[in-house]
N, C-alpha and C positions, 0 to 999 in steps of 0.2 A: 577506572574510568571505561569508559564506552565510547562510539565514534562520535556521537552528538554532543557529549559533555568536552571531548578535546577540541571541537570545534570554535569553544566558545573559552578556552584556555589561554591565560597570556602569560603562563609560567616559562614561558621561554623554551618549553618543547617543539619536536615540531609538531605543526598541526597536519592535518588533512586535509584540508582545506582545498587548496591548490597544489597538485605534485607542480615539480619544478620542470618538467618537459611530459611528454606523454606516456603514459605507462602501456605495459604488454598488458594480451590479458590476462596471462598468467597472475601479475604485481597483481593486477584490479580482482582477480578472485582472492588472494591470499589474502588483500585487505578487507573485500567487502563482503566474501562469499557467506560468511556466518550470517550476518546482516541480513544478506538478502535472502536467504532460504528462510530466516525468521519470518522475514515480509511476505513471502510465499506460503510457510503453512500455517500463517493464520487466514488465507484466502482458498486456499487447498491443501486442506488437511490429511488428503495422502502424500504418508510416504515418498512414494515411488515416482507416483506424479508429480510431485512436488520436487521430485531431483531432475527430473526430465524438464521441468518450467527452469530450475536454475540452471541447467545446460545451455537450456534454447537463450535462457538471460545475457551468460557469459560468450556466447557464441555468436552474437547478434552483431550484428553492421552497427547496429545502433548505438552500442556499449563507445566505439572509437569517437564520437560523436560528443561522448562527455569530456572528454579532453578539453574541449571548446566551450563547456557550458558554464553558460555566467555565472553559476551559485558555486556551490562544491562537489565535485565528482560525489561523495555520497548521497548527495540530492538526486543525483541525476540516476543512481544506482536504484537507489529506493521508486523511483518514477517507473524506470524499466523496469525492477521487479516484479511490480503491484499492475502495471500495466500489462507484464505478461502472462503473470499469475490471472489475474481478471480476464480475460481472453479465452485460457484455459477451462476456467470454470464454464465459460460459456459455452466452450463447443460441452462439455459433460453435461449442462442444462437449458433446455429452453428458455426463452426469457420470460417466458408466461408461466414459470410453475415456481410457484413459491410454498412451502411446505404449509400444509391447511392449517395448522396452528397460525401461522402469521395471517394467513387472510381469513380465519371465521374468527380472530381474538381482535380486530382492531382497537378497542377497545381497551388493550394491552398492548397499545403502539409506545413502548417506552423510548427515551433517547437511546440508550445502545442498542436495542432493536434497529431501530431507523440507520443508526451509523452503521451498524452490522449489515444492515441490507445495501448503503449505497456505498461503502467502502470495501469490505471482505468480499461483497457478488455482484458490483458492480452497476447497480442498477441508478439511474438517473435520480437525482428528485421527484421529477414527476411521475415515473414508473412506479418510485414508493409510494408517492401519495396516491394512485391511482392502486397499488395492490394492497395499502393498508385502508383505505376507503377515508382519506383523508386530506385536508388540501395540502397545497405546496406550501404555503406561508406555516403550515404546524411541521411540515417536515422540515424546514429550514430553522424553524424557530426549536427543534429539536436537536438539530447538529448546533446549537448555541446551546442549549442547555447541555449537552453532552460534555460539549469542550469549556464549558464553567465550570465544572463538577472536579474537575483535574485541579490540583492546587500550581498555583504560578511562581514560579522558581526565580 
């Protein structure tokens, strides 16, 4: 059972949703490090850089604010890991660079590509639309199609 499945588990097992008290950085790393690293690797596929980002996540002062986050601690860690990874990726690339295959093949703007540009590469819907030469409404529709392709549990 993974972290997110345990959040919705009503079997009486200890839930990861809310800690009884503030967690130390080491406890947070032990519980959520692998999950955060997986998210970071999706955005920054270079292991060495991803490890640097992971250290940045767990040494961030923002991590302690997760103790008072209104949702689960895991969601806070996910958001922080994603934000730090996108920030690192933006430092590597200038915002105007998208690979030639993305800009030259706007007719191949699949929902997967559009989601990748927005989630993994950190572009806003407006920037994705501009890069792919499509409208913002088409970008938003592609997000909907991308999520609709996953089965509901």
